[in-house]
N, C-alpha and C positions, 0 to 999 in steps of 0.2 A: 383405216385402209378401205378402199372401195374398188370394185372391179371395173376395168376399162377394156375396150376392145370387143370384138365380136365373140371370141371364145370365152372371155371372162377368166382366162387363166393368169393374166397379168394383173398385178395390183400395184397401186401407188397412192401416195397421199394427195388429197385435194388441196389446192392452194386456198388461201383465205378468200380471194375473189371468186373462185369457182364455187366454193361452198356457199358464199353469200348469194350468188346468182341462182342457186338451186332453192334456197330457202325463201327468197323474196326478191323484189325489184332491186337492181344494183346497176351502177354506172357501167358503160361500155369501156373497153380497154383504151379507147382514144379520148375518153373524157377525163376530166380532172376531179379527183376525189374531193379536194378542198373546196372546189367551186360548187359541188353538188351534195355536200354532206347533210344539208337540211332536207333533202328529198329522198335519200336512199338510206337503207339500213334500219328504218323505223317500222317497217311492215313486213309481214310474211304472207305467203300464199295460203289460202284456206285449204283445208284437207291435207292429205298426205302428199309427198313429193317423190318422184322416181329419180334415182341417181343415174339411170341410164339415159334419161331424156335431157336434151339441152334446152328444150322449150317446155315450160311448165304446162301441165294438163289444165289447171284452173288458174286463171290470172286474177281472180278476185282476191283481194288482200284484206288483212285484219291486223290490228296493232300487235306487236310482240308482247306476249304476256308472261314469258318465262325469263325475262331479263335479256341481257345483251352479251355478245362475245366481242372483245376488242382486239384489234391489231394496231399497235402504235405506228404512226408514220415513221418512216426511216429517219427523217430529219427533225422529229419533234420529241418532246418529253415522253418517256415510256410509262412513268407512273404519275398520275395526276388525280385531282379530286373528281374530275369528270368521269373517269373510269371507276373510281371507288364508290361513288354515290350515283352513278347512272345519270349524269347531267346531260342527256342527249334527247333528241326528238322533242317531245312535249315539255321536257324539263330543261331544255338547252338554255333558256333565258336565265336560269339560276346562276350559271357561272359568271356572266358579265355583271349580274346583279350583285353577286358577292364582292366582285372587284369594286363596284360602285359604292357599296356600303363601306368598304375600306377607305375609299377616297372621301366619303362623307365623314368618316372618322378624322381624316386629316383636316377637314373643314372645322370640325368641332375643336380639334387640338390646336389649330392655329389661333382661334379666338380665345380659348382658355389659356394658351401659352402667353398671349399678350397680357391677359388679366393676371395670371400667376406671376409672371416676370415683373409686372409692375407693382404687385402687392407684396409678394414674398421676397423679391429680389431675383436677379438673373440666375445666380448660382443655385439657390435653393430650388427654383423651378426646374433647372436642369437635372439636379440630383434626384429630386422626387420623381420626375418623368422617367429617368433611367431605371430606378427601382421598379416602377410599374411596368415599363417595357420588358424588363427581364422576367418578371413574374408571369405576365400574360403571354409573352413569347414562348416561355417554357410550356405553358398550358396548351397552346395551339398544337403542339406535337402529339398530345394525347386526346384530342377531341373525338367523340364517338360518331358525330353526324355533321351534316352541312350546317344545321342551325347553330350549333355550338361553335363550329369553325367560323362562321360569319360573325357571330356576336363577339367572340374573343379577338378575332382579327380587327374588328372595329376598335376595341379597347387598345390593342397594340398600336394601331395607327394614330389614335388620340395621343398616346404617350410619346411616340416617336416625333410627332409634329410639335408637341409642346417643347421637346428638347431642341429641335431644329430652330423653332422660332426664337427661343431664349438664347441659343448659341449664336444665331445670326446677329442679334442685338448686341451681345457681348463683343463680337468681332468688330462691329461698327464703332462701339463706344470706347474700346480700349486700344484703338489704333488711330494714327493720323492719316490724313488724306493721301499722303505719299505712299504709305505702306499698306493701306487698307485693302487694295486690290490684291496685293501679294499674299497677305494672310488669308484672304477669302479664297484665293486660288488654291492654296494648300488644303484648305477644308474641302473645296470642291473636288480636287484631284483624288482625295481619299474616298469620298462618298460616291462620286459619279464614275470614276475610272477604276480605281483599285478594287473597291468593294464589288462593283458590278461584274468586273472581269473575273474575280475570284468566284463569284456566284456561278457564272457560266461554266467555269472550269470544274468546280465541285459537282455541278449538275451532270456533267458528262460521266462521272464515276459513281456518284451516289444516286441510284435510280429511285429509291423510295422517297417520296416527298416529305414524309414525317422526319426521317433521319436528316434529310437535306435541311429542313427548317431548323432542326435542333442545332446543327453545325453553324448555320449562318447567324444564330443568336449569340455566338461566343463573344463578339465585340461588346455587346451590351453588358455581359457579366464583367468583362474587364473594365468597362467604364465606371463601375461602382468603386473601383480602387483608384483609378487615375484622376477622377474628378475631385477628390478630397483636397488636393493642394491648389486648386484654382481659386483666385481671389474674386471678390465681388466687384462689379463694375463701379468705378469711381463716379461716373456720371449719374448712375442711379442713386448712389449715396448722396450726392449733392442735391438731386431733385427731391430727396427725402429729408433735406436739411441736416444731413449727417456729414458736415464738412470735415470734422476731425477724423472720422473713419476713412473718408475719401483720401485725405492727405497721408494717412498711415499706409493705405494701399498703394498710393503713388510712390511712397518712399521705399516700400518693398520692391516695387518694380524698378526703381532706380538702383537698388543694390544688386538686383539680378542683372540688369543691363551693364553694370560697371564691374562685374565680377572678374573679368579678364583684363581690365584696364589697370595700368600701374598708377601709382600716386596715391595721395591721401583721399580717403572717402569722406564725404560730407556726413556730419552727424545729423540727426533729425532736426535739431534746432537750426543748423546751418542750411539744411535743405528747405526749411520753412522760409528762411530769409530770402533765399534765391527765388523761391516761388512767390514771394510777395506777401507772405504771412509771417511777419515778425513775431506776432503774438498768436499762439495757437488758439483757434476758435474754441470757445467754450460751448458745450452742449448741455442744456438743462436735462438732467435725468428725471424722467417721469416715473412716478411710483407705479409699479406694475399692479394692476388690479385684475382679479380673476374675471374673465369675460366668458359668459355662457354663449354657446353657439346658437344663433337665431337664423333659421332658414330664410325668413323674410328679409332680414337685414343683409344677409349674404347675397341673395338674388338681386336686391336693390343695388348693392355695390357692383355686382357684375354688370347690371344694366347701365349704371352710371358710367362705368369704365368703357363699356362698349360704345356709347354715344359720344365719348370724349373726342374722338377724331372728327366729329361733325359739329363742334361747338361754334365755329366761325365759318363764314361763307367760303373763304379761301381754303381753309383746312378741309372742309367738307368736299369741295370740288377735287382736291388732291386725293382724298380718300376714295371717292367714287371712281375716278379715272384709274387710280392705282389698282383698285379691285378688278376693274375690267381688264387691265393689262395682265394681271396675274391669271385671270380666267382664260384669256387667250393663250398665254405662255404655257400654262399647264395642260390645256387642251391639246395644243399642237405638239409639245415636247413629249408628254407621256403617250399621246396618241401614236406618234411615230415610233416610240420605243415598243409599245404593245403591238404595233403593226407587224413586228417580226413573227408573231404567231400565225399570221395568215400568209406570210411570204413562203414561197415554195422552195426554200433552201434550208440548210441546217440551222436550227434555232440556236444551237450552241455557238457556232462560229459567227453567225449574224449578231448575236448578243455581245460576243467579244469584240467584234468590229465596232459595234455601237459604243461600247465602253471605251474603245481606243479613240473614237472620235472626240471624246470629251477632253482629251489631252490638248490637241490643237485649239479646241474651243476655250479651254482654261488659259492657255498661253496667249491666245488672241485677246481675250477680255482683260487679262492682266497687263499686257502691253498697252492696249488702248487706254485703259484707265490710269496707267502710270504716266503716259506721255501726253494724253489729251486732257485738258482741264474740264472740258464739257462732259457731263455724264449722259446727256440726252442725244447728242449727234451720233456717237457710235452705235447706239441702239437703233436709231432710225435706219442707218445704212444696213445693219445686219438683218433687221426685220424685212427690209425691202428685198435683200438677197434671198432670204428664206422663201418669201412669197413667190418670187420669180421662179426659183428652182422647183418648188412643190407644184405650182400650177402647170409648168411645162411637162414634168415627168408624169404627173397625174393624168393629164389629158392624153399624153402619148401612150401610157399603159392602158387606158380605158378605150381609146379609139383604135390604135394600131394593134393592140393585143399581141405584143412580142412574145416569142416562145421562151426567151431567156429572161431571168429576173435580174441579171447583172446591171442593166441601166437603172432600174428602180432602186437596187441596193446601193449603187454608187451615188446616185443623186440624193437618195434619202439620207445617206450618211454625211454628204456635204451639207445638206440642210441641217442635220443634227449638230454639225460643228458650229454653224451660225447660231442655232437655237441654244446650244450649250453655252455659248458666249453670253447671249442675252439672259440666260438663266442665272448666270453669276452676276451680271450687271444689274438686273432688275432688283435684286435684294439690296445691293449697295445704294442704287439710285433712289428707290422708294423710301428706304430708311432715312436718307438725308432730307427727304421732303417734310419730315415731322420733327418737332422739338423733342428733347430728351424726356420730358415729363409724360408725353403720350406716344413716344416712338415705338415702344413694344406693343402697345395696343393698336396703334395705327398700322404697323406692319402686320400684326396678328390678324386684324380685321381684313386687310387686303389679301393676305395669303390664305386666310381661312375661307372667306367667301369666294375667293378665286378658285378654291378646290372644286367648285361646281364644274369647271372645265375638266378636271381629272375624273369626275364622276361620269361626264358625258362621253369621254373619249372611247370607253369600252363599247358603248352602244353605236358610236359612229363607225368603229372598225367592223361592226357586224354588217354594215351596209356593203362591205366588200363582197359578201356572199349573196346579197339580194339585188343591189343596183349594178354591180359589176366590179371586177378587179381594178383597183386604182381610184375608186370613187372617194374613199376617205381622204386620200392624199390631195385631191382637188379641194375638198372642204377645208383641210388644214391650210392650203395655200390662200384661200379666201379669207380665213381668219387672220392670217399673217398680214394681209393687206389692211385689215381693220386695226391691227396692232400699230402699224405705221401712223394711221390717222389719230389714234388715241395718244401716242407719244408726242405728237405735235402739240396737243392741248395742255401738256404739263410744263411747268417752269423748269429751267435748267438749274443744275447745282454744280459745285466744284469740289465738294467735300470739305470745305473749310468753314470756320466760324459757325458751327452748328449751334442752333439755339437750344437752351436747356428748358425753357418754359414757353408756354403759348404766348404769354404777355410780351416777352422779349421779341418773339417772332412777329407779333402784330405791330410793335413799335417800329421794327425795321421796315415794314411795309407802309406804315403811315408817314414816315419821315420824308420820302420823296414828294408825297402829296402836299405835306405841310410846306415844304420848301417852294413848291410851285405856287402855292397860294400867297406866300410871303413875297415872292418875286413879282407876282402879278400886282400886288398892292403897291 
């Protein structure tokens, strides 16, 4: 309580802004706190201060040495790691850096996901990563400082991305071209819409970030139970010369698919005959010998698998362009999602709206890939739409400086619908560019190295505070233009007749050339 008025008989509470202006430099009432948070609140006036003065006696400032007092913005999260560990002023870079380390973990996880899914099998990689995700996710809740928070979150992101990379390959390999987009849409709907919307809703009521993180890890614990019954990918089994195991897996799928159909069910032998395998393939059982773990051999195996998607000129070009495509996709998509933190509106409702935009995006991608044989053309159109919208609204926001954020929110979410569609499409399209023997590694390399875009987006969003409101959106629009050009450079696919090995893929490419030579002779 402080005295006000001439007599000093009346007392009232100072508002947060009034107290801040007495202690040190603070923005005026007509300025925007979000746009000036880097310049205010980090220094105090030297010497004492008089509560009765509106203008300080001494305008010389010094850094705040006794910590900081926080008042959360009305439309932002009230409990964050920023307030808990004072990630402001000179330490403000640590918050986006922590996010970038998380994204770097996704890079590592994507590459490791391709390696583990190729060596251990798709399902073993998924189950192992789910166990690690649950352990490290639980540990994040109890971290004592930012260093531990950043390190363990890095491990969480590695585990999560291994699971996503392996799961994506399983969806591709266990579905046909006709239904691939539908199954992928179901996966995307849960992860991009339901999961994110529930997160925003929980955050409105669970204010402490530790409790919030503990609650959102619940699906990982449930995954330990549900994943037990999922089978291994038949395509991976074939690529490992385990034809018998692949046929048994397909027969199990046949029994599940015909469980509600009337009539006699085929026996395993009859199923083999219809599949063109009258004689069950025999697999020589190798005597298991105890193998000692050798770090050098392990690292050599990782290196060999990493370079597998670059073993031929054509496959290498596909890998490089796919990596650049993922870099741009993740940069723009996550950049626009994280941009809600600097929008001057309710972060909860904006996050829910962003989650809702994934629904039309999923429907659009499913419809286009179910009806259109080309995987490439729909992506070209959607990238062009995203580029146009982001460039227009970004320039409008930066030049016109409108008072309302509604145009930016509306256009941003329209762009997110388009980007959400391409986010679903790019996983299907790039997976079909590689044969089964290197599909998990090729997709893993592309998604992993493409996480550089996710690492950079946090720092690009910081430009909103230095270059001007809307600057990041213009950058994202320019990147979307590059996405159009890169997509032009890739061959088209239709989801059918996917190759199992690199050799078969090379033969397909060499046949037209041979025919041309023979016809010329």
